Phi, psi and omega in degrees: 000133179275135175224124006284152179299138174295148181291144176285124183291147181267126177227124180280102180287355174276346184240332185233170170212162181253139174246142181216139176237142172226148179257353182080182188283134177241162184273342183223171168285186180091354178266141175208150178227137182219134169285121185260327188204146169237121179251130174258125182243170179287343182248349181195166173248128185244127181259107181270128187217154174240158174227147181241135175235156179292152175301157188298333180248018182284149177279127186226161176279148179263089183204145175289141175226159185223077187293143178199161174220129177236132181230156178252137177224167173292147187293133169231149178262062182230157169291147187248126177246128181262130178227119174285135177245133180052168172236123183251154171223131182294130183279353180280000000 
């Protein structure tokens, strides 16, 4: 638990929207997910994201993690498609 608790951001959903990617629960540190690019087309919004996992022999923390990335953008009235780009592995 974080103390003090971070302030909840104020978002005007009539003008903005949020996009989020999640990796689910992992048993160690070293995992990450990140929105890299958002492409707007006439028929859809495409969210390009990557995920990273630790190298097989990497030293990692033994702790449950839930990697995520959330961004706020101007609202668009288009279907949203999420597309994973590449598969990355941390070299450390």
